[in-house]
mmCIF file as gemmi writes it, N, C-alpha and C atoms, coordinates in Angstrom:
data_model
loop_
_atom_site.group_PDB
_atom_site.id
_atom_site.type_symbol
_atom_site.label_atom_id
_atom_site.label_alt_id
_atom_site.label_comp_id
_atom_site.label_asym_id
_atom_site.label_entity_id
_atom_site.label_seq_id
_atom_site.pdbx_PDB_ins_code
_atom_site.Cartn_x
_atom_site.Cartn_y
_atom_site.Cartn_z
_atom_site.occupancy
_atom_site.B_iso_or_equiv
_atom_site.pdbx_formal_charge
_atom_site.auth_seq_id
_atom_site.auth_asym_id
_atom_site.pdbx_PDB_model_num
ATOM 1 N N . MET Axp A 1 ? 0.831 -1.163 0 1 0 ? 1 A 1
ATOM 2 C CA . MET Axp A 1 ? 0 0 0 1 0 ? 1 A 1
ATOM 3 C C . MET Axp A 1 ? 0.88 1.231 0 1 0 ? 1 A 1
ATOM 4 N N . SER Axp A 2 ? 0.483 2.259 -0.7 1 0 ? 2 A 1
ATOM 5 C CA . SER Axp A 2 ? 1.254 3.486 -0.694 1 0 ? 2 A 1
ATOM 6 C C . SER Axp A 2 ? 0.321 4.671 -0.551 1 0 ? 2 A 1
ATOM 7 N N . ALA Axp A 3 ? 0.887 5.762 -0.12 1 0 ? 3 A 1
ATOM 8 C CA . ALA Axp A 3 ? 0.126 6.995 0.036 1 0 ? 3 A 1
ATOM 9 C C . ALA Axp A 3 ? 0.955 8.118 -0.536 1 0 ? 3 A 1
ATOM 10 N N . SER Axp A 4 ? 0.301 9.212 -0.873 1 0 ? 4 A 1
ATOM 11 C CA . SER Axp A 4 ? 0.996 10.346 -1.434 1 0 ? 4 A 1
ATOM 12 C C . SER Axp A 4 ? 0.45 11.616 -0.834 1 0 ? 4 A 1
ATOM 13 N N . SER Axp A 5 ? 1.331 12.552 -0.602 1 0 ? 5 A 1
ATOM 14 C CA . SER Axp A 5 ? 0.943 13.868 -0.117 1 0 ? 5 A 1
ATOM 15 C C . SER Axp A 5 ? 1.253 14.86 -1.218 1 0 ? 5 A 1
ATOM 16 N N . ASP Axp A 6 ? 0.26 15.618 -1.644 1 0 ? 6 A 1
ATOM 17 C CA . ASP Axp A 6 ? 0.473 16.61 -2.68 1 0 ? 6 A 1
ATOM 18 C C . ASP Axp A 6 ? 0.697 17.971 -2.046 1 0 ? 6 A 1
ATOM 19 N N . PRO Axp A 7 ? 1.495 18.808 -2.726 1 0 ? 7 A 1
ATOM 20 C CA . PRO Axp A 7 ? 1.74 20.129 -2.188 1 0 ? 7 A 1
ATOM 21 C C . PRO Axp A 7 ? 0.465 20.951 -2.175 1 0 ? 7 A 1
ATOM 22 N N . SER Axp A 8 ? 0.342 21.825 -1.196 1 0 ? 8 A 1
ATOM 23 C CA . SER Axp A 8 ? -0.805 22.719 -1.128 1 0 ? 8 A 1
ATOM 24 C C . SER Axp A 8 ? -0.341 24.126 -1.448 1 0 ? 8 A 1
ATOM 25 N N . SER Axp A 9 ? -1.295 25.048 -1.48 1 0 ? 9 A 1
ATOM 26 C CA . SER Axp A 9 ? -0.933 26.424 -1.763 1 0 ? 9 A 1
ATOM 27 C C . SER Axp A 9 ? -0.074 27.001 -0.646 1 0 ? 9 A 1
ATOM 28 N N . ASP Axp A 10 ? -0.222 26.492 0.575 1 0 ? 10 A 1
ATOM 29 C CA . ASP Axp A 10 ? 0.626 26.899 1.687 1 0 ? 10 A 1
ATOM 30 C C . ASP Axp A 10 ? 1.791 25.927 1.744 1 0 ? 10 A 1
ATOM 31 N N . ALA Axp A 11 ? 2.98 26.403 1.37 1 0 ? 11 A 1
ATOM 32 C CA . ALA Axp A 11 ? 4.152 25.538 1.305 1 0 ? 11 A 1
ATOM 33 C C . ALA Axp A 11 ? 4.475 24.974 2.689 1 0 ? 11 A 1
ATOM 34 N N . VAL Axp A 12 ? 4.708 23.683 2.733 1 0 ? 12 A 1
ATOM 35 C CA . VAL Axp A 12 ? 5.094 22.983 3.952 1 0 ? 12 A 1
ATOM 36 C C . VAL Axp A 12 ? 6.525 22.521 3.754 1 0 ? 12 A 1
ATOM 37 N N . ALA Axp A 13 ? 7.347 22.696 4.774 1 0 ? 13 A 1
ATOM 38 C CA . ALA Axp A 13 ? 8.732 22.242 4.686 1 0 ? 13 A 1
ATOM 39 C C . ALA Axp A 13 ? 8.749 20.745 4.414 1 0 ? 13 A 1
ATOM 40 N N . PRO Axp A 14 ? 9.666 20.284 3.558 1 0 ? 14 A 1
ATOM 41 C CA . PRO Axp A 14 ? 9.727 18.852 3.246 1 0 ? 14 A 1
ATOM 42 C C . PRO Axp A 14 ? 9.83 17.957 4.477 1 0 ? 14 A 1
ATOM 43 N N . SER Axp A 15 ? 10.583 18.371 5.478 1 0 ? 15 A 1
ATOM 44 C CA . SER Axp A 15 ? 10.694 17.541 6.685 1 0 ? 15 A 1
ATOM 45 C C . SER Axp A 15 ? 9.338 17.406 7.379 1 0 ? 15 A 1
ATOM 46 N N . GLN Axp A 16 ? 8.559 18.457 7.415 1 0 ? 16 A 1
ATOM 47 C CA . GLN Axp A 16 ? 7.218 18.396 7.997 1 0 ? 16 A 1
ATOM 48 C C . GLN Axp A 16 ? 6.288 17.579 7.105 1 0 ? 16 A 1
ATOM 49 N N . ALA Axp A 17 ? 6.455 17.711 5.789 1 0 ? 17 A 1
ATOM 50 C CA . ALA Axp A 17 ? 5.629 16.951 4.845 1 0 ? 17 A 1
ATOM 51 C C . ALA Axp A 17 ? 5.838 15.453 5.02 1 0 ? 17 A 1
ATOM 52 N N . VAL Axp A 18 ? 7.065 15.03 5.338 1 0 ? 18 A 1
ATOM 53 C CA . VAL Axp A 18 ? 7.333 13.61 5.591 1 0 ? 18 A 1
ATOM 54 C C . VAL Axp A 18 ? 6.526 13.143 6.802 1 0 ? 18 A 1
ATOM 55 N N . ILE Axp A 19 ? 6.553 13.912 7.874 1 0 ? 19 A 1
ATOM 56 C CA . ILE Axp A 19 ? 5.823 13.552 9.087 1 0 ? 19 A 1
ATOM 57 C C . ILE Axp A 19 ? 4.32 13.504 8.8 1 0 ? 19 A 1
ATOM 58 N N . GLU Axp A 20 ? 3.814 14.493 8.063 1 0 ? 20 A 1
ATOM 59 C CA . GLU Axp A 20 ? 2.389 14.524 7.726 1 0 ? 20 A 1
ATOM 60 C C . GLU Axp A 20 ? 1.993 13.343 6.849 1 0 ? 20 A 1
ATOM 61 N N . ALA Axp A 21 ? 2.866 12.953 5.921 1 0 ? 21 A 1
ATOM 62 C CA . ALA Axp A 21 ? 2.576 11.818 5.04 1 0 ? 21 A 1
ATOM 63 C C . ALA Axp A 21 ? 2.546 10.51 5.829 1 0 ? 21 A 1
ATOM 64 N N . ILE Axp A 22 ? 3.475 10.345 6.776 1 0 ? 22 A 1
ATOM 65 C CA . ILE Axp A 22 ? 3.479 9.148 7.625 1 0 ? 22 A 1
ATOM 66 C C . ILE Axp A 22 ? 2.184 9.096 8.439 1 0 ? 22 A 1
ATOM 67 N N . ALA Axp A 23 ? 1.804 10.221 9.021 1 0 ? 23 A 1
ATOM 68 C CA . ALA Axp A 23 ? 0.566 10.276 9.816 1 0 ? 23 A 1
ATOM 69 C C . ALA Axp A 23 ? -0.644 9.908 8.965 1 0 ? 23 A 1
ATOM 70 N N . ALA Axp A 24 ? -0.729 10.465 7.764 1 0 ? 24 A 1
ATOM 71 C CA . ALA Axp A 24 ? -1.857 10.165 6.875 1 0 ? 24 A 1
ATOM 72 C C . ALA Axp A 24 ? -1.862 8.689 6.489 1 0 ? 24 A 1
ATOM 73 N N . HIS Axp A 25 ? -0.685 8.154 6.191 1 0 ? 25 A 1
ATOM 74 C CA . HIS Axp A 25 ? -0.57 6.748 5.791 1 0 ? 25 A 1
ATOM 75 C C . HIS Axp A 25 ? -1.015 5.813 6.913 1 0 ? 25 A 1
ATOM 76 N N . GLU Axp A 26 ? -0.689 6.167 8.143 1 0 ? 26 A 1
ATOM 77 C CA . GLU Axp A 26 ? -1.03 5.312 9.277 1 0 ? 26 A 1
ATOM 78 C C . GLU Axp A 26 ? -2.368 5.66 9.909 1 0 ? 26 A 1
ATOM 79 N N . GLY Axp A 27 ? -2.995 6.722 9.428 1 0 ? 27 A 1
ATOM 80 C CA . GLY Axp A 27 ? -4.299 7.099 9.958 1 0 ? 27 A 1
ATOM 81 C C . GLY Axp A 27 ? -4.255 7.64 11.368 1 0 ? 27 A 1
ATOM 82 N N . VAL Axp A 28 ? -3.186 8.336 11.703 1 0 ? 28 A 1
ATOM 83 C CA . VAL Axp A 28 ? -3.044 8.936 13.022 1 0 ? 28 A 1
ATOM 84 C C . VAL Axp A 28 ? -2.903 10.442 12.881 1 0 ? 28 A 1
ATOM 85 N N . ASP Axp A 29 ? -3.096 11.149 13.977 1 0 ? 29 A 1
ATOM 86 C CA . ASP Axp A 29 ? -2.902 12.59 13.979 1 0 ? 29 A 1
ATOM 87 C C . ASP Axp A 29 ? -1.412 12.892 13.846 1 0 ? 29 A 1
ATOM 88 N N . VAL Axp A 30 ? -1.102 13.96 13.144 1 0 ? 30 A 1
ATOM 89 C CA . VAL Axp A 30 ? 0.301 14.315 12.919 1 0 ? 30 A 1
ATOM 90 C C . VAL Axp A 30 ? 1.053 14.518 14.235 1 0 ? 30 A 1
ATOM 91 N N . THR Axp A 31 ? 0.365 14.946 15.271 1 0 ? 31 A 1
ATOM 92 C CA . THR Axp A 31 ? 1.022 15.142 16.568 1 0 ? 31 A 1
ATOM 93 C C . THR Axp A 31 ? 1.387 13.825 17.238 1 0 ? 31 A 1
ATOM 94 N N . ASP Axp A 32 ? 0.858 12.712 16.738 1 0 ? 32 A 1
ATOM 95 C CA . ASP Axp A 32 ? 1.199 11.4 17.287 1 0 ? 32 A 1
ATOM 96 C C . ASP Axp A 32 ? 2.507 10.859 16.729 1 0 ? 32 A 1
ATOM 97 N N . VAL Axp A 33 ? 3.008 11.449 15.656 1 0 ? 33 A 1
ATOM 98 C CA . VAL Axp A 33 ? 4.243 10.976 15.029 1 0 ? 33 A 1
ATOM 99 C C . VAL Axp A 33 ? 5.419 11.647 15.735 1 0 ? 33 A 1
ATOM 100 N N . GLU Axp A 34 ? 5.696 11.133 16.936 1 0 ? 34 A 1
ATOM 101 C CA . GLU Axp A 34 ? 6.784 11.655 17.753 1 0 ? 34 A 1
ATOM 102 C C . GLU Axp A 34 ? 7.252 10.557 18.698 1 0 ? 34 A 1
ATOM 103 N N . PRO Axp A 35 ? 8.455 10.726 19.269 1 0 ? 35 A 1
ATOM 104 C CA . PRO Axp A 35 ? 8.936 9.731 20.226 1 0 ? 35 A 1
ATOM 105 C C . PRO Axp A 35 ? 7.989 9.636 21.416 1 0 ? 35 A 1
ATOM 106 N N . PRO Axp A 36 ? 7.866 8.49 22.041 1 0 ? 36 A 1
ATOM 107 C CA . PRO Axp A 36 ? 8.625 7.271 21.805 1 0 ? 36 A 1
ATOM 108 C C . PRO Axp A 36 ? 8.013 6.346 20.76 1 0 ? 36 A 1
ATOM 109 N N . ALA Axp A 37 ? 6.809 6.651 20.281 1 0 ? 37 A 1
ATOM 110 C CA . ALA Axp A 37 ? 6.157 5.763 19.311 1 0 ? 37 A 1
ATOM 111 C C . ALA Axp A 37 ? 6.888 5.749 17.967 1 0 ? 37 A 1
ATOM 112 N N . TYR Axp A 38 ? 7.508 6.837 17.599 1 0 ? 38 A 1
ATOM 113 C CA . TYR Axp A 38 ? 8.223 6.963 16.33 1 0 ? 38 A 1
ATOM 114 C C . TYR Axp A 38 ? 9.621 7.49 16.593 1 0 ? 38 A 1
ATOM 115 N N . GLU Axp A 39 ? 10.563 7.003 15.797 1 0 ? 39 A 1
ATOM 116 C CA . GLU Axp A 39 ? 11.924 7.535 15.87 1 0 ? 39 A 1
ATOM 117 C C . GLU Axp A 39 ? 11.914 8.972 15.361 1 0 ? 39 A 1
ATOM 118 N N . PRO Axp A 40 ? 12.772 9.827 15.904 1 0 ? 40 A 1
ATOM 119 C CA . PRO Axp A 40 ? 12.873 11.179 15.353 1 0 ? 40 A 1
ATOM 120 C C . PRO Axp A 40 ? 13.358 11.113 13.902 1 0 ? 40 A 1
ATOM 121 N N . LEU Axp A 41 ? 12.843 11.995 13.06 1 0 ? 41 A 1
ATOM 122 C CA . LEU Axp A 41 ? 13.234 12.011 11.649 1 0 ? 41 A 1
ATOM 123 C C . LEU Axp A 41 ? 14.74 12.184 11.494 1 0 ? 41 A 1
ATOM 124 N N . TYR Axp A 42 ? 15.358 12.924 12.405 1 0 ? 42 A 1
ATOM 125 C CA . TYR Axp A 42 ? 16.793 13.181 12.286 1 0 ? 42 A 1
ATOM 126 C C . TYR Axp A 42 ? 17.652 11.933 12.434 1 0 ? 42 A 1
ATOM 127 N N . THR Axp A 43 ? 17.059 10.8 12.824 1 0 ? 43 A 1
ATOM 128 C CA . THR Axp A 43 ? 17.845 9.561 12.897 1 0 ? 43 A 1
ATOM 129 C C . THR Axp A 43 ? 18.142 9 11.517 1 0 ? 43 A 1
ATOM 130 N N . VAL Axp A 44 ? 17.406 9.464 10.483 1 0 ? 44 A 1
ATOM 131 C CA . VAL Axp A 44 ? 17.642 8.964 9.118 1 0 ? 44 A 1
ATOM 132 C C . VAL Axp A 44 ? 18.055 10.054 8.139 1 0 ? 44 A 1
ATOM 133 N N . VAL Axp A 45 ? 17.744 11.307 8.45 1 0 ? 45 A 1
ATOM 134 C CA . VAL Axp A 45 ? 18.107 12.405 7.553 1 0 ? 45 A 1
ATOM 135 C C . VAL Axp A 45 ? 18.148 13.688 8.376 1 0 ? 45 A 1
ATOM 136 N N . ASN Axp A 46 ? 19.016 14.598 7.991 1 0 ? 46 A 1
ATOM 137 C CA . ASN Axp A 46 ? 19.072 15.898 8.638 1 0 ? 46 A 1
ATOM 138 C C . ASN Axp A 46 ? 17.891 16.722 8.118 1 0 ? 46 A 1
ATOM 139 N N . PRO Axp A 47 ? 16.875 16.984 8.951 1 0 ? 47 A 1
ATOM 140 C CA . PRO Axp A 47 ? 15.679 17.698 8.483 1 0 ? 47 A 1
ATOM 141 C C . PRO Axp A 47 ? 15.986 19.076 7.9 1 0 ? 47 A 1
ATOM 142 N N . GLU Axp A 48 ? 16.934 19.806 8.505 1 0 ? 48 A 1
ATOM 143 C CA . GLU Axp A 48 ? 17.278 21.131 7.986 1 0 ? 48 A 1
ATOM 144 C C . GLU Axp A 48 ? 17.918 21.033 6.61 1 0 ? 48 A 1
ATOM 145 N N . ALA Axp A 49 ? 18.77 20.032 6.412 1 0 ? 49 A 1
ATOM 146 C CA . ALA Axp A 49 ? 19.404 19.846 5.103 1 0 ? 49 A 1
ATOM 147 C C . ALA Axp A 49 ? 18.352 19.459 4.057 1 0 ? 49 A 1
ATOM 148 N N . LEU Axp A 50 ? 17.411 18.604 4.431 1 0 ? 50 A 1
ATOM 149 C CA . LEU Axp A 50 ? 16.339 18.218 3.515 1 0 ? 50 A 1
ATOM 150 C C . LEU Axp A 50 ? 15.534 19.452 3.105 1 0 ? 50 A 1
ATOM 151 N N . ASP Axp A 51 ? 15.202 20.298 4.067 1 0 ? 51 A 1
ATOM 152 C CA . ASP Axp A 51 ? 14.445 21.51 3.77 1 0 ? 51 A 1
ATOM 153 C C . ASP Axp A 51 ? 15.234 22.455 2.86 1 0 ? 51 A 1
ATOM 154 N N . ARG Axp A 52 ? 16.527 22.615 3.137 1 0 ? 52 A 1
ATOM 155 C CA . ARG Axp A 52 ? 17.366 23.496 2.299 1 0 ? 52 A 1
ATOM 156 C C . ARG Axp A 52 ? 17.503 22.945 0.885 1 0 ? 52 A 1
ATOM 157 N N . LEU Axp A 53 ? 17.603 21.637 0.768 1 0 ? 53 A 1
ATOM 158 C CA . LEU Axp A 53 ? 17.758 21.013 -0.544 1 0 ? 53 A 1
ATOM 159 C C . LEU Axp A 53 ? 16.603 21.37 -1.467 1 0 ? 53 A 1
ATOM 160 N N . PHE Axp A 54 ? 15.404 21.485 -0.911 1 0 ? 54 A 1
ATOM 161 C CA . PHE Axp A 54 ? 14.223 21.738 -1.726 1 0 ? 54 A 1
ATOM 162 C C . PHE Axp A 54 ? 13.741 23.181 -1.68 1 0 ? 54 A 1
ATOM 163 N N . GLN Axp A 55 ? 14.605 24.102 -1.257 1 0 ? 55 A 1
ATOM 164 C CA . GLN Axp A 55 ? 14.237 25.513 -1.32 1 0 ? 55 A 1
ATOM 165 C C . GLN Axp A 55 ? 14.111 25.922 -2.778 1 0 ? 55 A 1
ATOM 166 N N . PRO Axp A 56 ? 13.158 26.813 -3.079 1 0 ? 56 A 1
ATOM 167 C CA . PRO Axp A 56 ? 13.004 27.261 -4.467 1 0 ? 56 A 1
ATOM 168 C C . PRO Axp A 56 ? 14.306 27.853 -5.004 1 0 ? 56 A 1
ATOM 169 N N . ALA Axp A 57 ? 14.621 27.5 -6.23 1 0 ? 57 A 1
ATOM 170 C CA . ALA Axp A 57 ? 15.837 27.998 -6.878 1 0 ? 57 A 1
ATOM 171 C C . ALA Axp A 57 ? 15.533 28.307 -8.331 1 0 ? 57 A 1
ATOM 172 N N . ALA Axp A 58 ? 16.359 29.103 -8.918 1 0 ? 58 A 1
ATOM 173 C CA . ALA Axp A 58 ? 16.195 29.441 -10.333 1 0 ? 58 A 1
ATOM 174 C C . ALA Axp A 58 ? 16.463 28.202 -11.179 1 0 ? 58 A 1
ATOM 175 N N . GLY Axp A 59 ? 15.819 28.112 -12.304 1 0 ? 59 A 1
ATOM 176 C CA . GLY Axp A 59 ? 16.002 26.979 -13.187 1 0 ? 59 A 1
ATOM 177 C C . GLY Axp A 59 ? 14.88 25.971 -13.043 1 0 ? 59 A 1
ATOM 178 N N . SER Axp A 60 ? 14.95 24.944 -13.854 1 0 ? 60 A 1
ATOM 179 C CA . SER Axp A 60 ? 13.881 23.952 -13.85 1 0 ? 60 A 1
ATOM 180 C C . SER Axp A 60 ? 14.377 22.581 -13.408 1 0 ? 60 A 1
ATOM 181 N N . THR Axp A 61 ? 15.393 22.547 -12.569 1 0 ? 61 A 1
ATOM 182 C CA . THR Axp A 61 ? 15.916 21.278 -12.089 1 0 ? 61 A 1
ATOM 183 C C . THR Axp A 61 ? 14.904 20.624 -11.154 1 0 ? 61 A 1
ATOM 184 N N . THR Axp A 62 ? 14.686 19.342 -11.367 1 0 ? 62 A 1
ATOM 185 C CA . THR Axp A 62 ? 13.829 18.587 -10.464 1 0 ? 62 A 1
ATOM 186 C C . THR Axp A 62 ? 14.716 17.628 -9.673 1 0 ? 62 A 1
ATOM 187 N N . ALA Axp A 63 ? 14.301 17.338 -8.474 1 0 ? 63 A 1
ATOM 188 C CA . ALA Axp A 63 ? 15.082 16.452 -7.614 1 0 ? 63 A 1
ATOM 189 C C . ALA Axp A 63 ? 14.138 15.563 -6.831 1 0 ? 63 A 1
ATOM 190 N N . ARG Axp A 64 ? 14.691 14.477 -6.329 1 0 ? 64 A 1
ATOM 191 C CA . ARG Axp A 64 ? 13.943 13.618 -5.423 1 0 ? 64 A 1
ATOM 192 C C . ARG Axp A 64 ? 14.93 12.97 -4.474 1 0 ? 64 A 1
ATOM 193 N N . VAL Axp A 65 ? 14.454 12.726 -3.271 1 0 ? 65 A 1
ATOM 194 C CA . VAL Axp A 65 ? 15.235 12.03 -2.255 1 0 ? 65 A 1
ATOM 195 C C . VAL Axp A 65 ? 14.399 10.843 -1.799 1 0 ? 65 A 1
ATOM 196 N N . VAL Axp A 66 ? 15.024 9.676 -1.771 1 0 ? 66 A 1
ATOM 197 C CA . VAL Axp A 66 ? 14.359 8.462 -1.308 1 0 ? 66 A 1
ATOM 198 C C . VAL Axp A 66 ? 15.096 8.002 -0.056 1 0 ? 66 A 1
ATOM 199 N N . LEU Axp A 67 ? 14.342 7.754 1.003 1 0 ? 67 A 1
ATOM 200 C CA . LEU Axp A 67 ? 14.947 7.293 2.243 1 0 ? 67 A 1
ATOM 201 C C . LEU Axp A 67 ? 14.012 6.326 2.945 1 0 ? 67 A 1
ATOM 202 N N . GLU Axp A 68 ? 14.541 5.605 3.888 1 0 ? 68 A 1
ATOM 203 C CA . GLU Axp A 68 ? 13.741 4.683 4.691 1 0 ? 68 A 1
ATOM 204 C C . GLU Axp A 68 ? 13.499 5.314 6.051 1 0 ? 68 A 1
ATOM 205 N N . TYR Axp A 69 ? 12.241 5.311 6.467 1 0 ? 69 A 1
ATOM 206 C CA . TYR Axp A 69 ? 11.881 5.86 7.777 1 0 ? 69 A 1
ATOM 207 C C . TYR Axp A 69 ? 10.713 5.06 8.317 1 0 ? 69 A 1
ATOM 208 N N . GLU Axp A 70 ? 10.87 4.555 9.519 1 0 ? 70 A 1
ATOM 209 C CA . GLU Axp A 70 ? 9.825 3.786 10.198 1 0 ? 70 A 1
ATOM 210 C C . GLU Axp A 70 ? 9.331 2.601 9.363 1 0 ? 70 A 1
ATOM 211 N N . GLY Axp A 71 ? 10.234 1.975 8.604 1 0 ? 71 A 1
ATOM 212 C CA . GLY Axp A 71 ? 9.888 0.81 7.8 1 0 ? 71 A 1
ATOM 213 C C . GLY Axp A 71 ? 9.225 1.133 6.474 1 0 ? 71 A 1
ATOM 214 N N . TYR Axp A 72 ? 9.128 2.4 6.132 1 0 ? 72 A 1
ATOM 215 C CA . TYR Axp A 72 ? 8.529 2.821 4.86 1 0 ? 72 A 1
ATOM 216 C C . TYR Axp A 72 ? 9.597 3.379 3.936 1 0 ? 72 A 1
ATOM 217 N N . GLU Axp A 73 ? 9.339 3.289 2.661 1 0 ? 73 A 1
ATOM 218 C CA . GLU Axp A 73 ? 10.154 3.994 1.684 1 0 ? 73 A 1
ATOM 219 C C . GLU Axp A 73 ? 9.487 5.341 1.448 1 0 ? 73 A 1
ATOM 220 N N . ILE Axp A 74 ? 10.207 6.41 1.735 1 0 ? 74 A 1
ATOM 221 C CA . ILE Axp A 74 ? 9.7 7.766 1.609 1 0 ? 74 A 1
ATOM 222 C C . ILE Axp A 74 ? 10.398 8.413 0.421 1 0 ? 74 A 1
ATOM 223 N N . THR Axp A 75 ? 9.62 8.969 -0.509 1 0 ? 75 A 1
ATOM 224 C CA . THR Axp A 75 ? 10.183 9.707 -1.636 1 0 ? 75 A 1
ATOM 225 C C . THR Axp A 75 ? 9.695 11.141 -1.547 1 0 ? 75 A 1
ATOM 226 N N . VAL Axp A 76 ? 10.644 12.065 -1.448 1 0 ? 76 A 1
ATOM 227 C CA . VAL Axp A 76 ? 10.344 13.491 -1.393 1 0 ? 76 A 1
ATOM 228 C C . VAL Axp A 76 ? 10.721 14.081 -2.747 1 0 ? 76 A 1
ATOM 229 N N . PHE Axp A 77 ? 9.776 14.751 -3.387 1 0 ? 77 A 1
ATOM 230 C CA . PHE Axp A 77 ? 9.993 15.343 -4.703 1 0 ? 77 A 1
ATOM 231 C C . PHE Axp A 77 ? 10.145 16.857 -4.595 1 0 ? 77 A 1
ATOM 232 N N . SER Axp A 78 ? 10.853 17.454 -5.537 1 0 ? 78 A 1
ATOM 233 C CA . SER Axp A 78 ? 11.083 18.893 -5.512 1 0 ? 78 A 1
ATOM 234 C C . SER Axp A 78 ? 9.809 19.696 -5.718 1 0 ? 78 A 1
ATOM 235 N N . ASP Axp A 79 ? 8.746 19.076 -6.242 1 0 ? 79 A 1
ATOM 236 C CA . ASP Axp A 79 ? 7.485 19.808 -6.401 1 0 ? 79 A 1
ATOM 237 C C . ASP Axp A 79 ? 6.636 19.787 -5.124 1 0 ? 79 A 1
ATOM 238 N N . GLY Axp A 80 ? 7.171 19.191 -4.047 1 0 ? 80 A 1
ATOM 239 C CA . GLY Axp A 80 ? 6.481 19.183 -2.767 1 0 ? 80 A 1
ATOM 240 C C . GLY Axp A 80 ? 5.765 17.888 -2.442 1 0 ? 80 A 1
ATOM 241 N N . ARG Axp A 81 ? 5.631 16.98 -3.415 1 0 ? 81 A 1
ATOM 242 C CA . ARG Axp A 81 ? 4.97 15.704 -3.137 1 0 ? 81 A 1
ATOM 243 C C . ARG Axp A 81 ? 5.844 14.837 -2.249 1 0 ? 81 A 1
ATOM 244 N N . VAL Axp A 82 ? 5.168 14.039 -1.43 1 0 ? 82 A 1
ATOM 245 C CA . VAL Axp A 82 ? 5.845 13.032 -0.613 1 0 ? 82 A 1
ATOM 246 C C . VAL Axp A 82 ? 5.069 11.733 -0.789 1 0 ? 82 A 1
ATOM 247 N N . ASP Axp A 83 ? 5.743 10.687 -1.254 1 0 ? 83 A 1
ATOM 248 C CA . ASP Axp A 83 ? 5.124 9.372 -1.399 1 0 ? 83 A 1
ATOM 249 C C . ASP Axp A 83 ? 5.613 8.472 -0.27 1 0 ? 83 A 1
ATOM 250 N N . VAL Axp A 84 ? 4.696 7.696 0.27 1 0 ? 84 A 1
ATOM 251 C CA . VAL Axp A 84 ? 5.006 6.725 1.322 1 0 ? 84 A 1
ATOM 252 C C . VAL Axp A 84 ? 4.625 5.352 0.795 1 0 ? 84 A 1
ATOM 253 N N . SER Axp A 85 ? 5.565 4.428 0.846 1 0 ? 85 A 1
ATOM 254 C CA . SER Axp A 85 ? 5.315 3.077 0.37 1 0 ? 85 A 1
ATOM 255 C C . SER Axp A 85 ? 5.697 2.088 1.461 1 0 ? 85 A 1
ATOM 256 N N . ASP Axp A 86 ? 4.911 1.016 1.583 1 0 ? 86 A 1
ATOM 257 C CA . ASP Axp A 86 ? 5.218 -0.025 2.559 1 0 ? 86 A 1
ATOM 258 C C . ASP Axp A 86 ? 6.505 -0.77 2.209 1 0 ? 86 A 1
ATOM 259 N N . ARG Axp A 87 ? 6.89 -0.702 0.982 1 0 ? 87 A 1
ATOM 260 C CA . ARG Axp A 87 ? 8.097 -1.376 0.514 1 0 ? 87 A 1
ATOM 261 C C . ARG Axp A 87 ? 9.315 -0.638 1.052 1 0 ? 87 A 1
ATOM 262 N N . SER Axp A 88 ? 10.178 -1.32 1.793 1 0 ? 88 A 1
ATOM 263 C CA . SER Axp A 88 ? 11.363 -0.701 2.379 1 0 ? 88 A 1
ATOM 264 C C . SER Axp A 88 ? 12.525 -0.708 1.401 1 0 ? 88 A 1
ATOM 265 N N . VAL Axp A 89 ? 13.371 0.292 1.516 1 0 ? 89 A 1
ATOM 266 C CA . VAL Axp A 89 ? 14.629 0.321 0.775 1 0 ? 89 A 1
ATOM 267 C C . VAL Axp A 89 ? 15.465 -0.821 1.332 1 0 ? 89 A 1
ATOM 268 N N . ALA Axp A 90 ? 15.959 -1.686 0.456 1 0 ? 90 A 1
ATOM 269 C CA . ALA Axp A 90 ? 16.62 -2.912 0.884 1 0 ? 90 A 1
ATOM 270 C C . ALA Axp A 90 ? 17.811 -2.674 1.808 1 0 ? 90 A 1
ATOM 271 N N . ASP Axp A 91 ? 18.649 -1.68 1.506 1 0 ? 91 A 1
ATOM 272 C CA . ASP Axp A 91 ? 19.851 -1.506 2.3 1 0 ? 91 A 1
ATOM 273 C C . ASP Axp A 91 ? 19.777 -0.337 3.269 1 0 ? 91 A 1
ATOM 274 N N . GLY Axp A 92 ? 18.621 0.29 3.408 1 0 ? 92 A 1
ATOM 275 C CA . GLY Axp A 92 ? 18.468 1.399 4.344 1 0 ? 92 A 1
ATOM 276 C C . GLY Axp A 92 ? 19.2 2.652 3.902 1 0 ? 92 A 1
ATOM 277 N N . SER Axp A 93 ? 19.526 2.744 2.625 1 0 ? 93 A 1
ATOM 278 C CA . SER Axp A 93 ? 20.285 3.884 2.133 1 0 ? 93 A 1
ATOM 279 C C . SER Axp A 93 ? 19.383 5.061 1.781 1 0 ? 93 A 1
ATOM 280 N N . ILE Axp A 94 ? 20.03 6.171 1.541 1 0 ? 94 A 1
ATOM 281 C CA . ILE Axp A 94 ? 19.341 7.369 1.068 1 0 ? 94 A 1
ATOM 282 C C . ILE Axp A 94 ? 19.767 7.566 -0.374 1 0 ? 94 A 1
ATOM 283 N N . GLU Axp A 95 ? 18.811 7.813 -1.237 1 0 ? 95 A 1
ATOM 284 C CA . GLU Axp A 95 ? 19.059 8.005 -2.656 1 0 ? 95 A 1
ATOM 285 C C . GLU Axp A 95 ? 18.69 9.44 -3.016 1 0 ? 95 A 1
ATOM 286 N N . PHE Axp A 96 ? 19.507 10.059 -3.851 1 0 ? 96 A 1
ATOM 287 C CA . PHE Axp A 96 ? 19.238 11.421 -4.275 1 0 ? 96 A 1
ATOM 288 C C . PHE Axp A 96 ? 19.481 11.505 -5.773 1 0 ? 96 A 1
ATOM 289 N N . SER Axp A 97 ? 18.6 12.184 -6.5 1 0 ? 97 A 1
ATOM 290 C CA . SER Axp A 97 ? 18.828 12.354 -7.928 1 0 ? 97 A 1
ATOM 291 C C . SER Axp A 97 ? 18.38 13.738 -8.361 1 0 ? 97 A 1
ATOM 292 N N . LEU Axp A 98 ? 19.069 14.265 -9.358 1 0 ? 98 A 1
ATOM 293 C CA . LEU Axp A 98 ? 18.719 15.542 -9.977 1 0 ? 98 A 1
ATOM 294 C C . LEU Axp A 98 ? 18.468 15.306 -11.444 1 0 ? 98 A 1
ATOM 295 N N . GLU Axp A 99 ? 17.491 16.008 -11.973 1 0 ? 99 A 1
ATOM 296 C CA . GLU Axp A 99 ? 17.203 15.924 -13.411 1 0 ? 99 A 1
ATOM 297 C C . GLU Axp A 99 ? 17.025 17.326 -13.935 1 0 ? 99 A 1
ATOM 298 N N . ASP Axp A 100 ? 17.536 17.578 -15.129 1 0 ? 100 A 1
ATOM 299 C CA . ASP Axp A 100 ? 17.335 18.898 -15.753 1 0 ? 100 A 1
ATOM 300 C C . ASP Axp A 100 ? 16.038 18.967 -16.487 1 0 ? 100 A 1
């Protein structure tokens, strides 16, 4: 099963969008996605770096970051979408790609 979070007119920081997508996927309130029930996001990615990576920039470069968090494969896209998939990244790695 997978879920997707689409960007809204009110921009949400990618790190917050990940938390909101996990909450939506699990059917819990976003305030429930916190320790001790959930690992802090910073255990798998630096939230500030993730947010800076997707700051608006000149040009039409698109990017995506794929990481594993709480047993899910999380894909963060430069257009603000966040996909959550039950399928885990096999090696627990973080993947990053840029496209022109």
